CHARMM-style PDB file with segment names, atoms N, HN, CA, C and O in Angstrom:
ATOM      1  N   MET     1     -74.126 -47.044 -72.548  1.00  0.00      PROA
ATOM      2  CA  MET     1     -75.502 -47.314 -72.265  1.00  0.00      PROA
ATOM      3  C   MET     1     -75.672 -47.504 -70.758  1.00  0.00      PROA
ATOM      4  O   MET     1     -74.941 -48.281 -70.143  1.00  0.00      PROA
ATOM      5  N   THR     2     -76.606 -46.816 -70.180  1.00  0.00      PROA
ATOM      6  HN  THR     2     -77.199 -46.185 -70.679  1.00  0.00      PROA
ATOM      7  CA  THR     2     -76.869 -46.902 -68.756  1.00  0.00      PROA
ATOM      8  C   THR     2     -78.266 -47.452 -68.534  1.00  0.00      PROA
ATOM      9  O   THR     2     -79.239 -46.965 -69.110  1.00  0.00      PROA
ATOM     10  N   THR     3     -78.351 -48.453 -67.711  1.00  0.00      PROA
ATOM     11  HN  THR     3     -77.561 -48.849 -67.244  1.00  0.00      PROA
ATOM     12  CA  THR     3     -79.629 -49.055 -67.373  1.00  0.00      PROA
ATOM     13  C   THR     3     -79.911 -48.780 -65.910  1.00  0.00      PROA
ATOM     14  O   THR     3     -79.015 -48.889 -65.073  1.00  0.00      PROA
ATOM     15  N   ARG     4     -81.138 -48.427 -65.595  1.00  0.00      PROA
ATOM     16  HN  ARG     4     -81.866 -48.339 -66.275  1.00  0.00      PROA
ATOM     17  CA  ARG     4     -81.506 -48.128 -64.208  1.00  0.00      PROA
ATOM     18  C   ARG     4     -81.595 -49.410 -63.401  1.00  0.00      PROA
ATOM     19  O   ARG     4     -82.128 -50.412 -63.876  1.00  0.00      PROA
ATOM     20  N   PRO     5     -81.074 -49.382 -62.179  1.00  0.00      PROA
ATOM     21  CA  PRO     5     -81.176 -50.565 -61.320  1.00  0.00      PROA
ATOM     22  C   PRO     5     -82.635 -50.906 -61.009  1.00  0.00      PROA
ATOM     23  O   PRO     5     -83.494 -50.029 -60.914  1.00  0.00      PROA
ATOM     24  N   ALA     6     -82.881 -52.189 -60.859  1.00  0.00      PROA
ATOM     25  HN  ALA     6     -82.183 -52.901 -60.936  1.00  0.00      PROA
ATOM     26  CA  ALA     6     -84.202 -52.692 -60.478  1.00  0.00      PROA
ATOM     27  C   ALA     6     -84.071 -53.312 -59.093  1.00  0.00      PROA
ATOM     28  O   ALA     6     -83.129 -54.058 -58.826  1.00  0.00      PROA
ATOM     29  N   LYS     7     -85.007 -53.004 -58.226  1.00  0.00      PROA
ATOM     30  HN  LYS     7     -85.772 -52.398 -58.443  1.00  0.00      PROA
ATOM     31  CA  LYS     7     -84.976 -53.502 -56.856  1.00  0.00      PROA
ATOM     32  C   LYS     7     -85.800 -54.784 -56.754  1.00  0.00      PROA
ATOM     33  O   LYS     7     -86.936 -54.852 -57.223  1.00  0.00      PROA
ATOM     34  N   HSD     8     -85.199 -55.798 -56.130  1.00  0.00      PROA
ATOM     35  HN  HSD     8     -84.276 -55.744 -55.749  1.00  0.00      PROA
ATOM     36  CA  HSD     8     -85.872 -57.065 -55.889  1.00  0.00      PROA
ATOM     37  C   HSD     8     -85.609 -57.490 -54.448  1.00  0.00      PROA
ATOM     38  O   HSD     8     -84.580 -57.141 -53.869  1.00  0.00      PROA
ATOM     39  N   SER     9     -86.529 -58.233 -53.884  1.00  0.00      PROA
ATOM     40  HN  SER     9     -87.365 -58.516 -54.355  1.00  0.00      PROA
ATOM     41  CA  SER     9     -86.373 -58.726 -52.524  1.00  0.00      PROA
ATOM     42  C   SER     9     -85.737 -60.109 -52.531  1.00  0.00      PROA
ATOM     43  O   SER     9     -86.041 -60.950 -53.377  1.00  0.00      PROA
ATOM     44  N   LEU    10     -84.851 -60.322 -51.571  1.00  0.00      PROA
ATOM     45  HN  LEU    10     -84.604 -59.639 -50.884  1.00  0.00      PROA
ATOM     46  CA  LEU    10     -84.222 -61.616 -51.354  1.00  0.00      PROA
ATOM     47  C   LEU    10     -84.396 -61.972 -49.884  1.00  0.00      PROA
ATOM     48  O   LEU    10     -84.590 -61.093 -49.044  1.00  0.00      PROA
ATOM     49  N   THR    11     -84.327 -63.246 -49.580  1.00  0.00      PROA
ATOM     50  HN  THR    11     -84.169 -63.960 -50.262  1.00  0.00      PROA
ATOM     51  CA  THR    11     -84.375 -63.689 -48.193  1.00  0.00      PROA
ATOM     52  C   THR    11     -83.016 -64.291 -47.854  1.00  0.00      PROA
ATOM     53  O   THR    11     -82.590 -65.279 -48.451  1.00  0.00      PROA
ATOM     54  N   LEU    12     -82.345 -63.675 -46.883  1.00  0.00      PROA
ATOM     55  HN  LEU    12     -82.691 -62.872 -46.397  1.00  0.00      PROA
ATOM     56  CA  LEU    12     -81.031 -64.141 -46.442  1.00  0.00      PROA
ATOM     57  C   LEU    12     -81.111 -64.495 -44.972  1.00  0.00      PROA
ATOM     58  O   LEU    12     -81.442 -63.656 -44.134  1.00  0.00      PROA
ATOM     59  N   HSD    13     -80.806 -65.740 -44.666  1.00  0.00      PROA
ATOM     60  HN  HSD    13     -80.536 -66.421 -45.346  1.00  0.00      PROA
ATOM     61  CA  HSD    13     -80.779 -66.184 -43.269  1.00  0.00      PROA
ATOM     62  C   HSD    13     -82.100 -65.876 -42.571  1.00  0.00      PROA
ATOM     63  O   HSD    13     -82.111 -65.491 -41.401  1.00  0.00      PROA
ATOM     64  N   GLY    14     -83.219 -66.044 -43.290  1.00  0.00      PROA
ATOM     65  HN  GLY    14     -83.210 -66.357 -44.240  1.00  0.00      PROA
ATOM     66  CA  GLY    14     -84.537 -65.843 -42.723  1.00  0.00      PROA
ATOM     67  C   GLY    14     -85.017 -64.403 -42.681  1.00  0.00      PROA
ATOM     68  O   GLY    14     -86.101 -64.134 -42.163  1.00  0.00      PROA
ATOM     69  N   HSD    15     -84.235 -63.472 -43.215  1.00  0.00      PROA
ATOM     70  HN  HSD    15     -83.354 -63.691 -43.636  1.00  0.00      PROA
ATOM     71  CA  HSD    15     -84.610 -62.060 -43.210  1.00  0.00      PROA
ATOM     72  C   HSD    15     -84.731 -61.542 -44.635  1.00  0.00      PROA
ATOM     73  O   HSD    15     -83.904 -61.858 -45.491  1.00  0.00      PROA
ATOM     74  N   ARG    16     -85.765 -60.746 -44.886  1.00  0.00      PROA
ATOM     75  HN  ARG    16     -86.437 -60.490 -44.191  1.00  0.00      PROA
ATOM     76  CA  ARG    16     -85.963 -60.139 -46.206  1.00  0.00      PROA
ATOM     77  C   ARG    16     -85.066 -58.917 -46.341  1.00  0.00      PROA
ATOM     78  O   ARG    16     -84.902 -58.143 -45.397  1.00  0.00      PROA
ATOM     79  N   THR    17     -84.498 -58.758 -47.512  1.00  0.00      PROA
ATOM     80  HN  THR    17     -84.632 -59.387 -48.278  1.00  0.00      PROA
ATOM     81  CA  THR    17     -83.704 -57.578 -47.819  1.00  0.00      PROA
ATOM     82  C   THR    17     -83.928 -57.226 -49.280  1.00  0.00      PROA
ATOM     83  O   THR    17     -84.240 -58.096 -50.093  1.00  0.00      PROA
ATOM     84  N   SER    18     -83.772 -55.970 -49.608  1.00  0.00      PROA
ATOM     85  HN  SER    18     -83.519 -55.263 -48.948  1.00  0.00      PROA
ATOM     86  CA  SER    18     -83.918 -55.517 -50.995  1.00  0.00      PROA
ATOM     87  C   SER    18     -82.548 -55.251 -51.588  1.00  0.00      PROA
ATOM     88  O   SER    18     -81.661 -54.706 -50.932  1.00  0.00      PROA
ATOM     89  N   VAL    19     -82.396 -55.645 -52.837  1.00  0.00      PROA
ATOM     90  HN  VAL    19     -83.117 -56.087 -53.370  1.00  0.00      PROA
ATOM     91  CA  VAL    19     -81.138 -55.435 -53.554  1.00  0.00      PROA
ATOM     92  C   VAL    19     -81.465 -54.772 -54.880  1.00  0.00      PROA
ATOM     93  O   VAL    19     -82.361 -55.213 -55.599  1.00  0.00      PROA
ATOM     94  N   SER    20     -80.741 -53.717 -55.200  1.00  0.00      PROA
ATOM     95  HN  SER    20     -80.013 -53.358 -54.615  1.00  0.00      PROA
ATOM     96  CA  SER    20     -80.906 -53.016 -56.480  1.00  0.00      PROA
ATOM     97  C   SER    20     -79.738 -53.351 -57.397  1.00  0.00      PROA
ATOM     98  O   SER    20     -78.582 -53.064 -57.085  1.00  0.00      PROA
ATOM     99  N   LEU    21     -80.056 -53.958 -58.524  1.00  0.00      PROA
ATOM    100  HN  LEU    21     -80.995 -54.191 -58.778  1.00  0.00      PROA
ATOM    101  CA  LEU    21     -79.063 -54.292 -59.540  1.00  0.00      PROA
ATOM    102  C   LEU    21     -79.618 -53.914 -60.909  1.00  0.00      PROA
ATOM    103  O   LEU    21     -80.833 -53.879 -61.108  1.00  0.00      PROA
ATOM    104  N   GLU    22     -78.740 -53.639 -61.826  1.00  0.00      PROA
ATOM    105  HN  GLU    22     -77.754 -53.668 -61.664  1.00  0.00      PROA
ATOM    106  CA  GLU    22     -79.147 -53.409 -63.199  1.00  0.00      PROA
ATOM    107  C   GLU    22     -79.716 -54.721 -63.749  1.00  0.00      PROA
ATOM    108  O   GLU    22     -79.289 -55.804 -63.350  1.00  0.00      PROA
ATOM    109  N   PRO    23     -80.683 -54.613 -64.668  1.00  0.00      PROA
ATOM    110  CA  PRO    23     -81.303 -55.834 -65.212  1.00  0.00      PROA
ATOM    111  C   PRO    23     -80.291 -56.842 -65.765  1.00  0.00      PROA
ATOM    112  O   PRO    23     -80.496 -58.051 -65.653  1.00  0.00      PROA
ATOM    113  N   GLU    24     -79.216 -56.355 -66.353  1.00  0.00      PROA
ATOM    114  HN  GLU    24     -79.050 -55.373 -66.444  1.00  0.00      PROA
ATOM    115  CA  GLU    24     -78.197 -57.262 -66.896  1.00  0.00      PROA
ATOM    116  C   GLU    24     -77.551 -58.093 -65.789  1.00  0.00      PROA
ATOM    117  O   GLU    24     -77.257 -59.272 -65.985  1.00  0.00      PROA
ATOM    118  N   PHE    25     -77.331 -57.476 -64.625  1.00  0.00      PROA
ATOM    119  HN  PHE    25     -77.570 -56.518 -64.466  1.00  0.00      PROA
ATOM    120  CA  PHE    25     -76.758 -58.216 -63.506  1.00  0.00      PROA
ATOM    121  C   PHE    25     -77.766 -59.189 -62.912  1.00  0.00      PROA
ATOM    122  O   PHE    25     -77.389 -60.289 -62.506  1.00  0.00      PROA
ATOM    123  N   TRP    26     -79.058 -58.804 -62.852  1.00  0.00      PROA
ATOM    124  HN  TRP    26     -79.364 -57.911 -63.182  1.00  0.00      PROA
ATOM    125  CA  TRP    26     -80.078 -59.752 -62.396  1.00  0.00      PROA
ATOM    126  C   TRP    26     -80.100 -60.965 -63.317  1.00  0.00      PROA
ATOM    127  O   TRP    26     -80.165 -62.100 -62.844  1.00  0.00      PROA
ATOM    128  N   ASP    27     -80.047 -60.736 -64.632  1.00  0.00      PROA
ATOM    129  HN  ASP    27     -79.994 -59.814 -65.016  1.00  0.00      PROA
ATOM    130  CA  ASP    27     -80.050 -61.844 -65.589  1.00  0.00      PROA
ATOM    131  C   ASP    27     -78.841 -62.755 -65.374  1.00  0.00      PROA
ATOM    132  O   ASP    27     -78.973 -63.978 -65.352  1.00  0.00      PROA
ATOM    133  N   ALA    28     -77.668 -62.150 -65.216  1.00  0.00      PROA
ATOM    134  HN  ALA    28     -77.562 -61.155 -65.234  1.00  0.00      PROA
ATOM    135  CA  ALA    28     -76.446 -62.932 -64.999  1.00  0.00      PROA
ATOM    136  C   ALA    28     -76.527 -63.713 -63.695  1.00  0.00      PROA
ATOM    137  O   ALA    28     -76.160 -64.887 -63.643  1.00  0.00      PROA
ATOM    138  N   PHE    29     -77.005 -63.061 -62.649  1.00  0.00      PROA
ATOM    139  HN  PHE    29     -77.303 -62.107 -62.691  1.00  0.00      PROA
ATOM    140  CA  PHE    29     -77.119 -63.692 -61.337  1.00  0.00      PROA
ATOM    141  C   PHE    29     -78.067 -64.895 -61.390  1.00  0.00      PROA
ATOM    142  O   PHE    29     -77.761 -65.952 -60.838  1.00  0.00      PROA
ATOM    143  N   ARG    30     -79.202 -64.734 -62.045  1.00  0.00      PROA
ATOM    144  HN  ARG    30     -79.451 -63.875 -62.493  1.00  0.00      PROA
ATOM    145  CA  ARG    30     -80.160 -65.840 -62.194  1.00  0.00      PROA
ATOM    146  C   ARG    30     -79.576 -66.981 -63.027  1.00  0.00      PROA
ATOM    147  O   ARG    30     -79.789 -68.154 -62.721  1.00  0.00      PROA
ATOM    148  N   THR    31     -78.843 -66.630 -64.076  1.00  0.00      PROA
ATOM    149  HN  THR    31     -78.670 -65.677 -64.324  1.00  0.00      PROA
ATOM    150  CA  THR    31     -78.227 -67.640 -64.934  1.00  0.00      PROA
ATOM    151  C   THR    31     -77.197 -68.455 -64.160  1.00  0.00      PROA
ATOM    152  O   THR    31     -77.157 -69.680 -64.270  1.00  0.00      PROA
ATOM    153  N   ILE    32     -76.374 -67.777 -63.384  1.00  0.00      PROA
ATOM    154  HN  ILE    32     -76.408 -66.781 -63.295  1.00  0.00      PROA
ATOM    155  CA  ILE    32     -75.354 -68.470 -62.587  1.00  0.00      PROA
ATOM    156  C   ILE    32     -76.025 -69.398 -61.571  1.00  0.00      PROA
ATOM    157  O   ILE    32     -75.601 -70.541 -61.398  1.00  0.00      PROA
ATOM    158  N   ALA    33     -77.063 -68.912 -60.906  1.00  0.00      PROA
ATOM    159  HN  ALA    33     -77.408 -67.984 -61.046  1.00  0.00      PROA
ATOM    160  CA  ALA    33     -77.784 -69.740 -59.941  1.00  0.00      PROA
ATOM    161  C   ALA    33     -78.356 -70.981 -60.624  1.00  0.00      PROA
ATOM    162  O   ALA    33     -78.275 -72.080 -60.077  1.00  0.00      PROA
ATOM    163  N   ALA    34     -78.928 -70.814 -61.806  1.00  0.00      PROA
ATOM    164  HN  ALA    34     -78.993 -69.921 -62.251  1.00  0.00      PROA
ATOM    165  CA  ALA    34     -79.492 -71.943 -62.544  1.00  0.00      PROA
ATOM    166  C   ALA    34     -78.400 -72.935 -62.961  1.00  0.00      PROA
ATOM    167  O   ALA    34     -78.588 -74.147 -62.863  1.00  0.00      PROA
ATOM    168  N   GLU    35     -77.267 -72.416 -63.424  1.00  0.00      PROA
ATOM    169  HN  GLU    35     -77.114 -71.431 -63.504  1.00  0.00      PROA
ATOM    170  CA  GLU    35     -76.146 -73.284 -63.812  1.00  0.00      PROA
ATOM    171  C   GLU    35     -75.676 -74.126 -62.635  1.00  0.00      PROA
ATOM    172  O   GLU    35     -75.281 -75.279 -62.806  1.00  0.00      PROA
ATOM    173  N   ARG    36     -75.722 -73.548 -61.445  1.00  0.00      PROA
ATOM    174  HN  ARG    36     -76.043 -72.612 -61.306  1.00  0.00      PROA
ATOM    175  CA  ARG    36     -75.270 -74.243 -60.234  1.00  0.00      PROA
ATOM    176  C   ARG    36     -76.394 -75.032 -59.572  1.00  0.00      PROA
ATOM    177  O   ARG    36     -76.172 -75.690 -58.556  1.00  0.00      PROA
ATOM    178  N   ALA    37     -77.598 -74.970 -60.139  1.00  0.00      PROA
ATOM    179  HN  ALA    37     -77.778 -74.435 -60.964  1.00  0.00      PROA
ATOM    180  CA  ALA    37     -78.776 -75.618 -59.550  1.00  0.00      PROA
ATOM    181  C   ALA    37     -78.942 -75.199 -58.092  1.00  0.00      PROA
ATOM    182  O   ALA    37     -79.223 -76.018 -57.217  1.00  0.00      PROA
ATOM    183  N   THR    38     -78.758 -73.905 -57.860  1.00  0.00      PROA
ATOM    184  HN  THR    38     -78.529 -73.240 -58.571  1.00  0.00      PROA
ATOM    185  CA  THR    38     -78.839 -73.320 -56.525  1.00  0.00      PROA
ATOM    186  C   THR    38     -79.930 -72.261 -56.530  1.00  0.00      PROA
ATOM    187  O   THR    38     -79.964 -71.424 -57.433  1.00  0.00      PROA
ATOM    188  N   PRO    39     -80.821 -72.275 -55.549  1.00  0.00      PROA
ATOM    189  CA  PRO    39     -81.826 -71.211 -55.479  1.00  0.00      PROA
ATOM    190  C   PRO    39     -81.153 -69.840 -55.357  1.00  0.00      PROA
ATOM    191  O   PRO    39     -80.097 -69.709 -54.738  1.00  0.00      PROA
ATOM    192  N   LEU    40     -81.769 -68.841 -55.946  1.00  0.00      PROA
ATOM    193  HN  LEU    40     -82.627 -68.948 -56.449  1.00  0.00      PROA
ATOM    194  CA  LEU    40     -81.203 -67.492 -55.942  1.00  0.00      PROA
ATOM    195  C   LEU    40     -80.928 -67.011 -54.517  1.00  0.00      PROA
ATOM    196  O   LEU    40     -79.875 -66.430 -54.256  1.00  0.00      PROA
ATOM    197  N   ASN    41     -81.855 -67.243 -53.602  1.00  0.00      PROA
ATOM    198  HN  ASN    41     -82.711 -67.715 -53.813  1.00  0.00      PROA
ATOM    199  CA  ASN    41     -81.652 -66.813 -52.223  1.00  0.00      PROA
ATOM    200  C   ASN    41     -80.457 -67.506 -51.580  1.00  0.00      PROA
ATOM    201  O   ASN    41     -79.719 -66.887 -50.813  1.00  0.00      PROA
ATOM    202  N   ALA    42     -80.259 -68.787 -51.888  1.00  0.00      PROA
ATOM    203  HN  ALA    42     -80.858 -69.290 -52.511  1.00  0.00      PROA
ATOM    204  CA  ALA    42     -79.121 -69.523 -51.337  1.00  0.00      PROA
ATOM    205  C   ALA    42     -77.801 -68.980 -51.884  1.00  0.00      PROA
ATOM    206  O   ALA    42     -76.825 -68.846 -51.146  1.00  0.00      PROA
ATOM    207  N   LEU    43     -77.778 -68.670 -53.173  1.00  0.00      PROA
ATOM    208  HN  LEU    43     -78.571 -68.778 -53.773  1.00  0.00      PROA
ATOM    209  CA  LEU    43     -76.568 -68.104 -53.761  1.00  0.00      PROA
ATOM    210  C   LEU    43     -76.286 -66.725 -53.168  1.00  0.00      PROA
ATOM    211  O   LEU    43     -75.136 -66.398 -52.876  1.00  0.00      PROA
ATOM    212  N   ALA    44     -77.316 -65.930 -52.993  1.00  0.00      PROA
ATOM    213  HN  ALA    44     -78.250 -66.196 -53.230  1.00  0.00      PROA
ATOM    214  CA  ALA    44     -77.145 -64.614 -52.372  1.00  0.00      PROA
ATOM    215  C   ALA    44     -76.605 -64.762 -50.945  1.00  0.00      PROA
ATOM    216  O   ALA    44     -75.766 -63.969 -50.518  1.00  0.00      PROA
ATOM    217  N   ALA    45     -77.076 -65.761 -50.215  1.00  0.00      PROA
ATOM    218  HN  ALA    45     -77.758 -66.405 -50.562  1.00  0.00      PROA
ATOM    219  CA  ALA    45     -76.593 -65.996 -48.850  1.00  0.00      PROA
ATOM    220  C   ALA    45     -75.117 -66.392 -48.853  1.00  0.00      PROA
ATOM    221  O   ALA    45     -74.361 -65.980 -47.974  1.00  0.00      PROA
ATOM    222  N   GLU    46     -74.703 -67.195 -49.845  1.00  0.00      PROA
ATOM    223  HN  GLU    46     -75.317 -67.530 -50.560  1.00  0.00      PROA
ATOM    224  CA  GLU    46     -73.280 -67.555 -49.971  1.00  0.00      PROA
ATOM    225  C   GLU    46     -72.436 -66.313 -50.195  1.00  0.00      PROA
ATOM    226  O   GLU    46     -71.401 -66.129 -49.555  1.00  0.00      PROA
ATOM    227  N   ILE    47     -72.886 -65.465 -51.106  1.00  0.00      PROA
ATOM    228  HN  ILE    47     -73.727 -65.615 -51.626  1.00  0.00      PROA
ATOM    229  CA  ILE    47     -72.155 -64.233 -51.408  1.00  0.00      PROA
ATOM    230  C   ILE    47     -72.134 -63.332 -50.180  1.00  0.00      PROA
ATOM    231  O   ILE    47     -71.106 -62.732 -49.865  1.00  0.00      PROA
ATOM    232  N   ASP    48     -73.255 -63.237 -49.493  1.00  0.00      PROA
ATOM    233  HN  ASP    48     -74.090 -63.724 -49.749  1.00  0.00      PROA
ATOM    234  CA  ASP    48     -73.353 -62.413 -48.287  1.00  0.00      PROA
ATOM    235  C   ASP    48     -72.356 -62.873 -47.231  1.00  0.00      PROA
ATOM    236  O   ASP    48     -71.729 -62.044 -46.571  1.00  0.00      PROA
ATOM    237  N   ALA    49     -72.204 -64.175 -47.065  1.00  0.00      PROA
ATOM    238  HN  ALA    49     -72.713 -64.848 -47.601  1.00  0.00      PROA
ATOM    239  CA  ALA    49     -71.299 -64.722 -46.055  1.00  0.00      PROA
ATOM    240  C   ALA    49     -69.836 -64.406 -46.363  1.00  0.00      PROA
ATOM    241  O   ALA    49     -69.002 -64.375 -45.458  1.00  0.00      PROA
ATOM    242  N   LEU    50     -69.526 -64.173 -47.634  1.00  0.00      PROA
ATOM    243  HN  LEU    50     -70.204 -64.198 -48.369  1.00  0.00      PROA
ATOM    244  CA  LEU    50     -68.140 -63.892 -48.038  1.00  0.00      PROA
ATOM    245  C   LEU    50     -67.791 -62.404 -48.056  1.00  0.00      PROA
ATOM    246  O   LEU    50     -66.635 -62.038 -48.272  1.00  0.00      PROA
ATOM    247  N   ARG    51     -68.800 -61.539 -47.828  1.00  0.00      PROA
ATOM    248  HN  ARG    51     -69.739 -61.836 -47.652  1.00  0.00      PROA
ATOM    249  CA  ARG    51     -68.545 -60.091 -47.879  1.00  0.00      PROA
ATOM    250  C   ARG    51     -67.573 -59.684 -46.787  1.00  0.00      PROA
ATOM    251  O   ARG    51     -67.516 -60.280 -45.711  1.00  0.00      PROA
ATOM    252  N   ARG    52     -66.804 -58.635 -47.109  1.00  0.00      PROA
ATOM    253  HN  ARG    52     -66.851 -58.151 -47.983  1.00  0.00      PROA
ATOM    254  CA  ARG    52     -65.848 -58.110 -46.144  1.00  0.00      PROA
ATOM    255  C   ARG    52     -66.162 -56.653 -45.849  1.00  0.00      PROA
ATOM    256  O   ARG    52     -66.547 -55.893 -46.737  1.00  0.00      PROA
ATOM    257  N   GLY    53     -65.996 -56.285 -44.619  1.00  0.00      PROA
ATOM    258  HN  GLY    53     -65.683 -56.902 -43.898  1.00  0.00      PROA
ATOM    259  CA  GLY    53     -66.094 -54.883 -44.229  1.00  0.00      PROA
ATOM    260  C   GLY    53     -67.405 -54.237 -44.589  1.00  0.00      PROA
ATOM    261  O   GLY    53     -68.478 -54.753 -44.275  1.00  0.00      PROA
ATOM    262  N   GLU    54     -67.310 -53.101 -45.253  1.00  0.00      PROA
ATOM    263  HN  GLU    54     -66.439 -52.682 -45.509  1.00  0.00      PROA
ATOM    264  CA  GLU    54     -68.478 -52.271 -45.563  1.00  0.00      PROA
ATOM    265  C   GLU    54     -69.042 -52.526 -46.954  1.00  0.00      PROA
ATOM    266  O   GLU    54     -69.905 -51.779 -47.417  1.00  0.00      PROA
ATOM    267  N   GLU    55     -68.571 -53.563 -47.620  1.00  0.00      PROA
ATOM    268  HN  GLU    55     -67.870 -54.170 -47.244  1.00  0.00      PROA
ATOM    269  CA  GLU    55     -69.036 -53.863 -48.974  1.00  0.00      PROA
ATOM    270  C   GLU    55     -70.531 -54.176 -48.957  1.00  0.00      PROA
ATOM    271  O   GLU    55     -70.987 -55.014 -48.180  1.00  0.00      PROA
ATOM    272  N   GLY    56     -71.286 -53.502 -49.812  1.00  0.00      PROA
ATOM    273  HN  GLY    56     -70.916 -52.821 -50.444  1.00  0.00      PROA
ATOM    274  CA  GLY    56     -72.716 -53.745 -49.903  1.00  0.00      PROA
ATOM    275  C   GLY    56     -73.018 -55.033 -50.642  1.00  0.00      PROA
ATOM    276  O   GLY    56     -72.208 -55.505 -51.440  1.00  0.00      PROA
ATOM    277  N   LEU    57     -74.180 -55.598 -50.377  1.00  0.00      PROA
ATOM    278  HN  LEU    57     -74.838 -55.214 -49.729  1.00  0.00      PROA
ATOM    279  CA  LEU    57     -74.559 -56.855 -51.018  1.00  0.00      PROA
ATOM    280  C   LEU    57     -74.683 -56.688 -52.529  1.00  0.00      PROA
ATOM    281  O   LEU    57     -74.253 -57.566 -53.276  1.00  0.00      PROA
ATOM    282  N   ALA    58     -75.255 -55.590 -52.991  1.00  0.00      PROA
ATOM    283  HN  ALA    58     -75.604 -54.876 -52.384  1.00  0.00      PROA
ATOM    284  CA  ALA    58     -75.387 -55.376 -54.440  1.00  0.00      PROA
ATOM    285  C   ALA    58     -74.016 -55.347 -55.105  1.00  0.00      PROA
ATOM    286  O   ALA    58     -73.824 -55.949 -56.161  1.00  0.00      PROA
ATOM    287  N   SER    59     -73.068 -54.654 -54.496  1.00  0.00      PROA
ATOM    288  HN  SER    59     -73.224 -54.164 -53.638  1.00  0.00      PROA
ATOM    289  CA  SER    59     -71.705 -54.612 -55.053  1.00  0.00      PROA
ATOM    290  C   SER    59     -71.079 -55.993 -55.047  1.00  0.00      PROA
ATOM    291  O   SER    59     -70.408 -56.376 -56.006  1.00  0.00      PROA
ATOM    292  N   ALA    60     -71.290 -56.743 -53.978  1.00  0.00      PROA
ATOM    293  HN  ALA    60     -71.835 -56.432 -53.199  1.00  0.00      PROA
ATOM    294  CA  ALA    60     -70.730 -58.089 -53.892  1.00  0.00      PROA
ATOM    295  C   ALA    60     -71.305 -58.991 -54.984  1.00  0.00      PROA
ATOM    296  O   ALA    60     -70.580 -59.796 -55.568  1.00  0.00      PROA
ATOM    297  N   ILE    61     -72.594 -58.860 -55.261  1.00  0.00      PROA
ATOM    298  HN  ILE    61     -73.183 -58.206 -54.786  1.00  0.00      PROA
ATOM    299  CA  ILE    61     -73.217 -59.666 -56.315  1.00  0.00      PROA
ATOM    300  C   ILE    61     -72.664 -59.273 -57.678  1.00  0.00      PROA
ATOM    301  O   ILE    61     -72.388 -60.143 -58.504  1.00  0.00      PROA
ATOM    302  N   ARG    62     -72.498 -57.985 -57.923  1.00  0.00      PROA
ATOM    303  HN  ARG    62     -72.721 -57.278 -57.252  1.00  0.00      PROA
ATOM    304  CA  ARG    62     -71.933 -57.544 -59.211  1.00  0.00      PROA
ATOM    305  C   ARG    62     -70.533 -58.116 -59.418  1.00  0.00      PROA
ATOM    306  O   ARG    62     -70.219 -58.622 -60.496  1.00  0.00      PROA
ATOM    307  N   VAL    63     -69.694 -58.035 -58.385  1.00  0.00      PROA
ATOM    308  HN  VAL    63     -69.950 -57.624 -57.510  1.00  0.00      PROA
ATOM    309  CA  VAL    63     -68.322 -58.546 -58.483  1.00  0.00      PROA
ATOM    310  C   VAL    63     -68.342 -60.061 -58.668  1.00  0.00      PROA
ATOM    311  O   VAL    63     -67.554 -60.602 -59.444  1.00  0.00      PROA
ATOM    312  N   PHE    64     -69.233 -60.745 -57.961  1.00  0.00      PROA
ATOM    313  HN  PHE    64     -69.873 -60.306 -57.331  1.00  0.00      PROA
ATOM    314  CA  PHE    64     -69.373 -62.194 -58.117  1.00  0.00      PROA
ATOM    315  C   PHE    64     -69.696 -62.542 -59.573  1.00  0.00      PROA
ATOM    316  O   PHE    64     -69.073 -63.429 -60.157  1.00  0.00      PROA
ATOM    317  N   CYS    65     -70.666 -61.844 -60.152  1.00  0.00      PROA
ATOM    318  HN  CYS    65     -71.173 -61.123 -59.679  1.00  0.00      PROA
ATOM    319  CA  CYS    65     -71.045 -62.096 -61.546  1.00  0.00      PROA
ATOM    320  C   CYS    65     -69.886 -61.811 -62.493  1.00  0.00      PROA
ATOM    321  O   CYS    65     -69.607 -62.600 -63.396  1.00  0.00      PROA
ATOM    322  N   LEU    66     -69.219 -60.697 -62.287  1.00  0.00      PROA
ATOM    323  HN  LEU    66     -69.445 -60.056 -61.554  1.00  0.00      PROA
ATOM    324  CA  LEU    66     -68.078 -60.344 -63.129  1.00  0.00      PROA
ATOM    325  C   LEU    66     -66.999 -61.422 -63.054  1.00  0.00      PROA
ATOM    326  O   LEU    66     -66.487 -61.872 -64.079  1.00  0.00      PROA
ATOM    327  N   ASN    67     -66.662 -61.829 -61.838  1.00  0.00      PROA
ATOM    328  HN  ASN    67     -67.078 -61.464 -61.005  1.00  0.00      PROA
ATOM    329  CA  ASN    67     -65.622 -62.853 -61.669  1.00  0.00      PROA
ATOM    330  C   ASN    67     -66.050 -64.186 -62.286  1.00  0.00      PROA
ATOM    331  O   ASN    67     -65.219 -64.897 -62.852  1.00  0.00      PROA
ATOM    332  N   HSD    68     -67.316 -64.526 -62.186  1.00  0.00      PROA
ATOM    333  HN  HSD    68     -67.991 -63.949 -61.726  1.00  0.00      PROA
ATOM    334  CA  HSD    68     -67.812 -65.770 -62.779  1.00  0.00      PROA
ATOM    335  C   HSD    68     -67.554 -65.798 -64.282  1.00  0.00      PROA
ATOM    336  O   HSD    68     -67.103 -66.812 -64.815  1.00  0.00      PROA
ATOM    337  N   TYR    69     -67.833 -64.711 -64.954  1.00  0.00      PROA
ATOM    338  HN  TYR    69     -68.200 -63.888 -64.521  1.00  0.00      PROA
ATOM    339  CA  TYR    69     -67.686 -64.684 -66.409  1.00  0.00      PROA
ATOM    340  C   TYR    69     -66.249 -64.395 -66.859  1.00  0.00      PROA
ATOM    341  O   TYR    69     -65.930 -64.575 -68.034  1.00  0.00      PROA
ATOM    342  N   ARG    70     -65.407 -63.964 -65.972  1.00  0.00      PROA
ATOM    343  HN  ARG    70     -65.667 -63.818 -65.018  1.00  0.00      PROA
ATOM    344  CA  ARG    70     -63.995 -63.759 -66.297  1.00  0.00      PROA
ATOM    345  C   ARG    70     -63.210 -65.061 -66.253  1.00  0.00      PROA
ATOM    346  O   ARG    70     -62.155 -65.168 -66.876  1.00  0.00      PROA
ATOM    347  N   ARG    71     -63.712 -66.049 -65.525  1.00  0.00      PROA
ATOM    348  HN  ARG    71     -64.570 -65.962 -65.018  1.00  0.00      PROA
ATOM    349  CA  ARG    71     -62.996 -67.310 -65.377  1.00  0.00      PROA
ATOM    350  C   ARG    71     -62.938 -68.039 -66.711  1.00  0.00      PROA
ATOM    351  O   ARG    71     -63.899 -68.030 -67.480  1.00  0.00      PROA
ATOM    352  N   PRO    72     -61.795 -68.671 -66.977  1.00  0.00      PROA
ATOM    353  CA  PRO    72     -61.664 -69.413 -68.243  1.00  0.00      PROA
ATOM    354  C   PRO    72     -62.503 -70.676 -68.274  1.00  0.00      PROA
ATOM    355  OT1 PRO    72     -62.494 -71.399 -69.271  1.00  0.00      PROA
TER     356      PRO     72
END
């Protein structure tokens, strides 16, 4: 099953940026932010700060979500 990515705007470090993620990843990302009682933009900024090299923010968020749910 393939779901088309949905584009949403986030504010990182005072700048607006658009991120395209599949709806399932948006749901997971929002759920994780809520579990941590962290605003979505703040969580995105944390993930952004940890990115390495040429990794895109959308890819970093997907990997973050995957790793979150893989943890025991």
